[in-house]
N, C-alpha and C positions, 0 to 999 in steps of 0.2 A: 186943567184938565185930567181926569184918570182914566187909562187905557188898563184894560184887562188883558193877558196876556196869557196861550195856552202853551202848552208845553211841544216845542216846533216851531212854533213861530220866527220867525227874524226881528232883532231888536237892535234899534241901535242908540250905542251909550258912550259916554267917555270916550267921544272920539269915534267908535269903530263898531263894525256890526259882530252880533251875539247871537246864540240861538238859546232861547228859554227853554231851560228843562223842568221838569217837578220841581214845585216851591215847597220849599220846608216848611212854613205855612201864609197865611191870608197877608195880603199886600206887600210881603215880600218875592224878590226875585233873584230865581236861580239861573246866570248865565254862564254859558261855555263858550271860547270864542268862533267865530264862524271854522279858523283852522286854528282846531287848536285838542287840547285833551282834558280829560276832568279833572288834571291835575294842575288847570288852569281856571276852572270853575271861579267864578265871585259870587259872592250875597250881596245883595245889595236893597235899600228902602228908595222907593222913585222918589219919595218927597223929599229926602236929602239931598238928591242930586244937584247939580251947580246948572246942568243943561236936562231937557227934559229928556225924559226916556220915550223915544218912539219907534212905531212897525217901521219894521226896513224891506227891501227887496234886494234881491241880491240877482243885478241884470247883469248883461253883457256889457260892458263900458264899448261908446261910442269909440274909442283909440285902444280898443284891445290889443297889445302888438301881436302879429302877423307871427306863425312859428313854420316849421318844413314837416315832413310827413313823416322823417326818422322821432324829431321831438315832440309831432302831435302824439306818437304811438308810445312815446316814454312817458308824457304825460296821463294818458289814460294806463298805466300802468302804475303809476305813483298814487295817483289818485286810488285806484283798487288797494293798493296795500297801506295804504294811510289811514282807512275806514278802522274805528276800534268796537264798535258798537251795530254791529250787524244784525239784522230783521230778522236771522232765519232760527229755527227752532232750537236748534244750539248757541244760545247767546254766549258763550265762556272761547266760541271755536279762534274767535280774531285775539286771542289775549295769549295764544298758547306757542310756545317757539317748540315745540317738537309735533307730530303726530302719532297721536295715540292711537293703539292698536283697536282694533273694532272691539273684540273681546272687552278689552278696559272700561268702555263705554258703559257695560253692563249694571255693575255698581253703582253709578251716576242716574241710569234708568229707572233701577230700583227707589233710588232717595227719592226722585222726582214723582212717583207715584204715590207716597207716604206723606201724609199731612206735616206730621212731625218725623222727619224722619230718623231712623235709630235701626242701622247696621252692622253687622257682625262680617266682615270682609275677612275671608281666611284662605285666600289661597295660597297658593304654595311658595317659599321661598322663592327669590328670583322675578315671579311673574310681572311684578310693579304695582304691589298695595298701597304705595306712596303715589304714586300718578295716579290712580284709582280714588285717593284720598282726596288729593289736589282737584281733579276734574270737577268733582264736586264741590268742594268751598268755591272754585271758579265758577262753576255756574249761578250757585246761590248770590252771590255777590252780584255775578251781573244783572241778575234776574231781580235786583233790589232784594230779595230776600233774607240779607245776611251783611250787617254792615260790622259786625266783629267776631273772630274765632280766636280759639286758642286750640293749641296743638298740645297732648301733655304727651309725655316720652322720657324712656331714661337718660339718665342725664350725657351718656356717652352718643345720644343720636341727635341732640338738638341742634347740634352746628348743621350736622347736614340737614335738618329737615329744611334751617333757614335757608339754606340753598339751593336746598331743592327745588323751594316755594317762589323764591328768586329767580333763579335762574331759568325753568319750566314755566311756572305761570306768572309773572313779573308782579310777584305781592312780595312788599316790603314785611317782612316780619321780624320782631326784636327777637333775642334770646332771654328767657326769665331763667336765671341761675342762681345758686350763691353767692357767684361772683359779678352778676350782673344788677342784680335787685336794686342794690342800695344804692350804685349809680343812675337808676334811670330814674327811681323813687327822690332823687336828689332835687330840691326846686318846683315840685308840685303842691299846689296850695295843698292845706289842709284836708278839704274835703273830696279830692279828687283821690281815684285809686291809681295803681300806675294800670292798670286794667280801661279805666275810663282812657286814660291818655293816649295808651298805646293799643287801639282795636284789634291787630295782628299778632299775635305772642306765639312763642314757643317754647314751652315751661317745662323745665326737670321734674319729675315725678318725686323722685327723691328731694326737691327742695319743696316744695307742695306740701308733699303729703303731712311735713309737722304739724303737730297738731296746733300749733300757737299761729300757722299759719290756714291752715285748710278751711277755717271756718270766716275766717277775712276772704279768702280764693272765692267760696260758694257762694258770698255774698254777691262779690263782681264780676264773677265768672260770665262769660258771654253766655249765652241762648246755645251757638253753637259751638261741638270740641271734638276733636279727632283724639284718640286715646290708641297711639303707637304701640308693640307689643301688650296687650292687652291679659294676654294668659300671665304677665310676670305681677298681675295685681290680683290673682286669686287664689293664694296658696297658703299655705299655713306660718309660714315666717312672719315672724312682727312686722318686719318691714313689708310685706305684702300684705298684708291684715292693716297697714294704715292706709296703704292705697286702695284699698279696699273700700275703708271706708271714706274717703276721701270721692273716690269715684260712686258707690251708691245715694252718698249724698246729692250730689251733683244729679244724678236719674232721678231720684224723686220726684223733680219739677218734671211735670208731665209734658209742657212747651220746650223743656230744652233738645237740642237735634242733638245726637252722639253716632259716631262714626269709629266702631274700635277694630284694631287691626292685629291679626295674629295670624304667624303661619302653624301654629301648635292649639288649635281650639280645644282638641279632646285627648290628652295626653296620657288615659288610661283613668284619670282623676273624673269621677261621675260625679262627685261635689261639687266641685274644682270647676269643670265644665257647667253644672246648674245654677251657680255663683256668675259667671263668666253671661251665660244666656238673662240671667235677674236683670243684670244691666241692662240689657237690649227692651224687654218684658217683663217684671216681676212675676208674672203667671208662668214663663218660660221655666222658671224653677222645679216645678212640679213636671219633670221628664216624662210625656208616653208619647214613644218614637212608633208605637205602634197603632197610635190613633192619626188616621190620615187626617183627621180636621186639625189635629196640633200639628203635622207635617206642613200643611198644609200653609196654617197659621203664621210656623218659622219660617218658611221658605220666603215669605215677603221681606222677613229680615236678614237671613243668613243668606251669604253666596259662598261656594268655596267651591275651588276649582284647581284641579291638580294640571302639572304641564301636560299630562298624556289626555289630557282634555282637549287640549285646547291644538295639538298636534296634529289633531286625530278627529274624525268623521264635519263633524259641520266648518267648523272655526277653521281648522288647516291653517295654522300660525307658526310652520315649520321657519317663516322667514323670520321669527320674531325671538329665536332661540339658536344658538349655536347648536352643532352636534355633540354629543358627548360621548366619550371615548373612556372606560374602565380598564383600568389594567393591575395585575398585583407584579410585585417584587419581590420574590423571596431572596433572604439574606441564608447564609450562616456562619456560625459563629466559629469564631477563633477557638483555637484548645486551650487558652490561657481564660478566655471570655465562656468558653462551656464549661470548666471545672468552678468559675466563681458561681455560673447560673446555679450548679448544683450544689456549692455549697449552701449557697442563701436559701434553696428548696428544702434539704434535709435539713438544716436549721429550723424552718419554718416547720414543715410535718413535725418536728422532734414537739416544738411548741403545741400543734395542734394534736396532738396526741397525747399533753400533759393537762389539756384545758379541760379535762373533765367530760360530764354530760349536762350540766349546768347552762340552760341558754344563753342568759347575757356574757359569763365566761366564754362559751364557745363561737359564738361570735362575735366578740372581743378578738378573740386569736385569728378567726375568717379575717378580722376585715385587716387586722397586724398583715398577715400572712397576703394579703391579696395586695395589699399599699404597697408591701416593701418589691413585692413582684414585680408591679408597673414601673416602680423605680428602676429594678434592676434592666427590666424589659428597654428602656428609656435609652439610659446610659448611663455609665459608671458613676459621670457626674451625680446624678439623681441621685442613685442609690446610697452614695455618700452625703450628699445632702441627706437625704430620709435618715441614715445611721445618726447620724450627729444628732437629729432632731427628737430622735427617740423618746425622752424624758418630758414630753409633753403633755397634758394634762387631756386634752382635747381630743379624747380618745371619740364620742360622741359623733364629732364631724366627719367620721374618718368614711364613713359608708355614702355619705351624698358626696364626697371629692373621691371614691373611689367608682361612683357609675356617673360621673362628670353629670352632676346635676344643678341646674342654676342655685342659684345662692344669691343672698341681698349683700354678700362684699363681692362685690365685681372682682377686686383687687386683688384676693385671696386664689383666684381660680388656678392658678400654674403655680405655687408653693409648693414645694415637696412635702408630704404626709409625716405625721411621727409614728413609727412602728408600734409604740407602745409598748413595748416588749422590755425587760427590766435589764439593766447591765449585767452583763457575764461574763465569763472568759470566752466563750462559742461567740458572743457578738461581738467582741473585741475583735478578735482573729479577722471575723468577717471584713472592720472597719477596715483593720491594716491591709489583709487582701487586695479591698476596692480601693486602696489610697495608691497601690503598686499599680495597677489596673490602670488607672485615671491616665499615667504618662505614655502607658503605648495603642501601640497602633489600633482604633475602634472598627471593627469588620464592620458594623451599622452604618454610621458616616463613609466609609469607603464604596459601599455597597450604594450609598444616598450618590456618592460622585459617578457611578458607574452609571446609574437611575439618568442624572441630568445629563451629562456627557454628548450623547446623542440628540440628545433635544434642545440642548443651547446650540447644540451646531445648525439645528435650524429654527433657533433665533425667538425659542419660545420664552416666557417670563414668569418663570414658576411662583408659590407659594409654599413655603414649607411649615405646615402645623405639627408642630411638638406640644407634648404635653404640660410638659416643666420648663422651668425661667432657668436653672441649669441646665439643662438640655439643648434649650434653645442657646444660648449663650455659647455651647461648644461647637453646635453644628455650624451660627454664624462663624464661627475665628475658622472654623474646618474650612468652611465653601470659599471662604477670604483667600485664604491659602491656591484652593484645588482651582477657582477660578478669578484670578487677580485684576484682570481686565473690565470685568462685572462690576455693576453696584451692588452689593449686596449688607444689609442692614437688616436690621431682628427688631422687631415688636413686641414687649413682653407687659406683665404687671405691673413693672417698676415703673412705668409709663403712667404721666393722668392722662385722659381718654385726648383731652387738646394735646398733648405731647405727641402720641398716637398718630392722632391726625395727621400731624406736623410734618413728621415722621415719614409717615405715607405719601404724603404729597411730596416732599423736596426728594424722594423720588424718579419724579417727572424731571426730561432734562430741560435744562434750562433754555438751550438752545432747541425749538420744534425739531427743526431743521435735519438735525443730528438722531440718527438710531443710537441708542442705549439700551442695553438689555441691562435686566435686573432681577436680583433673585430677592425676596423678603422670606425671613426667618420669623417666625411667629407662634407665640401659644394661644390659646383658644380665649383669651381676651378679645381677639380678634376675629372671633369665630359670629360674631355675633356685632352689629354696627355700622362698621364702613365699610363700603361698598370698593371691591378692589379690580373691577371689570375692565375697566379703561386701562390700568398698567399691568394686568399680570391676566393667564389664560391657562394656566396652569396649576392644580392641587397634590403637593403629596402630601400624603398622610404617616408623616415620620412613626407615631406613634397612635396607633389604635385607639378610636375613643372608644368605651365602653357601653355608649349610647349612640344608637346607630342614627340619633338625629341630630346629633353632635357632627357626625360627619355631614350628612345633609346641610347641615348650616358652614361647614366649614367650607364646602363648596359653590353654596349658594351665593358665597361673595365675589366668584368668579364666573360663576357658569347662570348670570342672571339676564335680564332685557336690560340691553345698551352694551352687551358683549361683541364687542367689532371684530372679533377673531369668526372663523367661521369653525372651527372645533376646538374645543376645551377637554383637554384632559385631568382624567386624575388617576393616581397613582398610588397603591396601597402596600407598605413593607409590613413583612412580619419575618420572622426567623421558623422555619421548620424546625428545630434545635430547640427552642424554645416553650416549657411546658406552656407559659400562660397564656403566649401568642396562640399557643391552636386550641387551651381554653376557650379564651372570647371571640375567634374565632367560628369553634362548633357551637358554642353555647347562645353564643350574639348576633356574631354578626352577619354568619353566612344566613342561620334559622331566620332573623330581616331583612337579607338580601331576597332570599326566597319568595317573603311574601312583596317584598316590592315588585317584584319581577311579573307575579302574579296580581297583584291591584293595580301598579303604577304609583304605591304611595310607601314611603318610609315611615315605620313605627314605633313607639318609643318601645321603652324597656315597659314589661310590667310594671305597675307600680305597686307592689307589694315583693320587694327585695331579696328577704328571706329563699323564694327557692331560686331565686339567681346566685344569690351566694351556693348555697347547698350544690347548685350544679357544675360551677365553676371550678370550687373545691374536689367535688368527686372528677373531674377530667382532668384535673391537676395531678392529684394521685393516683390515677391510672396512669398516665404517661410516666409519670416519675416511676412505676412500678412500686408505690408503697402495698403493704399489705390490706389485700382485699377484705380482713376483717376487720380491718380499721374503718374502711368507707364504710362496711356493713353497721359495727358499732356507733358508729356517728349518721346512721340511717341517713347516709347523702344521696344514696340510690333515689329517694324519694323526690328529690329536689329535682332529679333529671326529668323521673315522671311528669310532676310538675309544671317542668319548664314548657315540655314538649305539649301539655295539654294548654297551658296560657297562650304558645304560641299561636295554636292551634285556634283557639279562641279569638286573638287579636287578629289574623287574617280573615275568619269570619267577620268580626267586628266592623273591619275596617271595608269589608264588600257591602254589607249593610250600613254602613254609615255613610258609603259614595251613592247607593241606589237612595239613601233618603235625602240626603243635604245636594244632591248634583242640581245646578241649576240650572235648568233645560223650560227655563219658562219663557226666557229670550232665544229668540235667533238672530243670525248674523244677516238674515234678509232684511228684518224688520231694523234694524240699526244703519246699516251700512249705509243707503242709499243715501238719506237725508245727511249723516254725515261728508256722503259724498258732494253733495248739490252746496253746502256749505263751503267747502273747498275750493269749490269752481266759481264761486260770485265773491270770496274771497279773498284770491292765491294761493294755491298749494307751494310746495315748496319749491316744486318744478317751476311754477311762474316767477316764486324770488328768483331764485338762479337767474332768470332770462331776463330781470329786469336788471336784475345787478351787473350781467354780462355787457347790455347795450347801455345801460349807464355809464360806467365804467369806462366803456372802447366810446362813447360819447366824448368823454373828459380826456382823452386821449390817454390812459391810464388803465388799458384794457388786462382782463384778468388772467396770471398766471396757472395752466393747468400743473399739476405736482402729483401723480397717481392718483389717487381716489382724492385728491383734494385741489383746491383751489387758492391759491395766493394773490389778494388784493392790496396794492403797495399803495396805500392810504397817504402816505407823506407828500407824492408827487400829484396830489388834486390842489386844484386852484386853493387859496390860501383861507377865504371864506366856508370852504367843506369842509379844508382839513380841520379848521378852528372847532366847528361843530362838532366833527367826529371826535375831535381828540376830547371834549366834553364830553363825550359818550364812551370814552375809556379807551376808543381806536386808536393806534398809531402805528408805525412802522408798516409793517407787511401781514395782515391780519390774513389767518390760515381757515378756510371756510371748508365745511362738511357739504358733500353732495347728499350724503345719503345716511340714514342710520344703521344701524350705533355710528356716532359720531367717534373718530380716534383721539386718545388724551392728545387735552392742548387745542382742541379744534369746540366750535358750535356748527351744529345743523344750521344751513343757511336757509331760514323761513322769514316769513313777515315779518315776524316780531325782531327779528337780528337788529341789533343795534346798526349795520351798516344798512341796513335793506328802510327800516324806518328813518333813517337822519336822510339816507339820498332822497325817500319817496317824498318825505316832508318838505324839504328842501325846493327839490324841482314844482312843487305847491307851490311853494310861498312865493314861489319866485315866476309863477304863471300870475297868482295872484295880486303882487306889488310889485309893480314894474322895476321901485327901487330898490328890493332886494333881489341877491344876486344877477344883477342885471347881465354880466357878462355870459349867464349860462343862455339866454337867447332862446328863454322858453315862453312861446307864445300863447294863446287862447282861440286862434282862429287862423286858419290858413288856405289853401289851395293850391293841388295840383291833377296831374294826371296821371291816370294809373289802369294799368292791363283789367284791375280788378273787375268793373264795372263796365258796363253796356250804355248806362244815359247817368246823366248828372246824378250823382246821390249827394245827400248830405249825413254826415255824421255827427249825432251832439253826443258828449262827455255830460252825461248827467249825474250830480249828487242829490239821491231821494232821501227824502225823512219821512218815518213811520212815527205813526202814535201807537204802541202794542197795549194795550188794557187786557190783564191778568183776571179773571172773574173765578177766585176763589174764596178763601176762607178770608181772606183781607185782599180785598181788591186795590191794585195795582196801574200806575200807568208809568209805563215806560218809555223814554226815545232812540228809535233807532236809528241806522242812513245804510245807505247802498250805492256803490258806483253801479252805473249803468251805460252803457251803448247802445244808439239806433239809431240806423239806417233807413232814410227817407227818400223814396223818390216819388217826384209826384206829389206831395201832400198823402203817402202811405206808407206805414211803416211795414222793411220789408225785411227787415233781420235785427236782431238784436244778439245781444250775449254776445258768447263765445262767434256766430258767425259774423255780428259787425265788426268784433275784433279781428276778425282775420281780413275783412277790408282797408279798415284804418293801419294794419300792419304791412299790408303789401305794398312794395316800394313804387315810388314815384315814378314814370319813365322819363321823364324832365321836367323844367324850370316852367312855369309860366309864366308869360311877360307880366310885367307889373302893373300896370295899366288891366290884363285880363282879369289878375288875381286879383284887384282890390275890388272891380266889378262884381266879380262870383260872390265876395265874402261881402259885398253891401247889399244884394239882393238876397243873400241867405240869411242876415239881418234882417232886412225889410219882413222876412217873411215867415222871422222867429213869431212872433207872440201869437200868430193863427195857429203853428204846429204847436206851441206848447196849451193852447187851450180846445185845441181839439187831438190830432192822433196821440200828441205827448203826453195828455194828462188821461183819457182812453187805458195807455197802454201803464200809466205808473196806477192806475186804479188795478186793473187787471194783475198787478206784482202783487199789490195787497190782499186782494182775494187769495193768491197762488199763495202766498204768503201764510195766508190765516188757515191751507187747508195743509200745507206743512206741519204749522204748530199742531192742529187736531191730529195727522195721522201722527204725530211722535208723542203726543198726549194719549195718544190710544195705546201706544204700542206698550209706554209704561203702565199704566191703567191708572191714568190717573185723572180727577172727576172735574177739575177745572178747566177751564177752556178761555182761547186767546182770541181776540178780537184786533185786526189790524186797521188802521183807518191810513190813509195816505195824506201825507202833507204835502198840498199842494202853493202855487206852481213848483217844479224844482227845480234846483240850482241849476245852469247850464256854466258847467265850468270850460269846456271848449268847443266849438261849430265850427267845421271843415268841409268842404266841398271838395269832392271825389270827381272828374270829369272823366269820359271816358281817353282811353291813350291815346286815339289820333288827335284830340281836339289843339 
């Protein structure tokens, strides 16, 4: 006999009970164990089974073990925390290992309102774009709308993405890079691509952009793609052109969903911005921001929030970010160093005065001068390296190096530039001069030690950013001598991206209980990519960056979502004796700071560098007291005027940009209530903590509080539990954070934490299977007196299944589950949810005599069928209707045209049945 099963039906096959899931094809069953996850799903053909596949019921067994009040309450908590298929409108909530901020849900809602999600998420550095993209991926997966995805990112971000997806979202993705691709492909059938075999991938852009791989990837690429650092795919460099060709090829498929992430969408280059927007929608290339209809269309696909937008006004997200304290630290040059600075400047001004009036010759002289002066201002070691490298012929690379532009060659970011000056006696004299200086005390390094000493006493952990490799090594060695008790390491471009990540990770203490202070000296190879907020809380700009956004990127490694310190400091070092420091401060950094204070935004340098170079040279000359006639002859005054105009334009454009692109379509009150409902139903971090505290205490191993942490000594648990936890990577004393941000070496105690999940699953198994962990004593029925009730009350612990049908372009049927407690008096439900939970949690006032207890339980079991078909069935149907309304509200807030119908699967599973009698009974 053929039996047709619908999703949600209970099925008995292969000697156990299963839940039917949506079938992949007719005649085939997809089954999940009744107490298990989708990872345990089996696909079977009923015609091929030895024993027939039959309908099943989940009845409360006649011999269900009895339990006491404390363990009944523990079972109810475990039941709620084990569910991973929540029925609420945020399907992904049950899978998250963190608490997203309300503002981070906005891009998710924007994605849900689009038939084919195409988004450009351009939030500030440190706000959490990775989290926002991950929420979209997880939600689409849990809605059954995404079976595969690829994250495309620069190579140095691949491992970070893999780690974030696993730790925060429970997604096991594989890294696809030049070092891993051949290993992953080994053994695959000829007809199967790497992307067929591995549905979730994080792919190095530099690996996949090559022409020989690009076409193959375009054919095998999933229809859901995330692109990180998207601004690095639209420039004029050859590598960026290859990336753009790759992405534009993917974007040509109108059904492909694409999420682009960047903190710098508009760097002053209108053409590059237009190319970026074209990946979202081809018609956006023709930008007309004055057209209200254009802006309205764009606003559906483009979200840009600055931190200032989130810590003021409606969102009020001060708690999400630390306070930021910025200070300047001026220092004086020693006579010997000042003499060298002046000698170099005199030499350079002589070069400039002899450069003539030819545009190219003059520019090369300016660039060579500024490049050498940057190195001199950095350290004597960097100056010596630059002077020795003077014969390099790559003069055209000087300008982007001077202005700290992102180039294709990430490993060359901290190499000292050549000066391009011809060798002559004066230049050789400078080399000899700086060779003598290298061995003398360095006033800049001394100033750094003076700046750090009081902070180190306060327990801070600084990152010191240097511009050049030689400087970083010099500073590292100096700080090791000054602070011998601290861990002092350096990360520079001589290390591979993996080695950089390992170097930083190794600075975390092996013994988490030990307080270890650390100082990291880094070049700008670390200003993007590796997040440092767990180990460091202070940024020192040892060398001024000449690109204002670089300062923002440096500070953004530390001052970001997830920083556990309440205060982040940044210190900008400069010398008033240095003509080059003064010029950069006046022409670039102070102007950019004025705009930042006025608009809340750090603006990049104007795209045209000529006026910047002219203005810097004019400032240097005037500070050195060079003849004014030379400045006039070179028409450098024009550059100062042009730069002033450029900064004014930048300020006005930024104000307009914020008005155009501010995401004001959604308000917190449209998002927060629905998320709060989900947390209540599934269990918040506070609920998870309470469960773990009760469970560990019940097992005789109470949690040990340590300042803001909790220690769970899992090795002291029962052998069966200990073995399960060890299989999930937990042993010894597990450090648990009770609030975000979680300190280094800990994880936030949430419903998905391995300790929560393992204990909850073990308790559920122990209740459902008497032979599983029988010594835990977790039964499914019980009776006790309590002061919580005035008349006899029966509390049923239910597992309810719902069928969710999404009516959209492609209709989908999803299966969801919910845990529920209902309190019944005289055939009428008197409490549900938290009210019923409070009744169950109230301690028993005494023990009942076993004969009385058994009588109460037997009567409750006898009445159960009538309750299931009467008040409980009515409650379950009302829950289905409430859920349907919740889905409708969220989709209305997201502007989605699709709708969801919710059907309850009756009867619900009765996991537990407990009788509460008045305390005096």
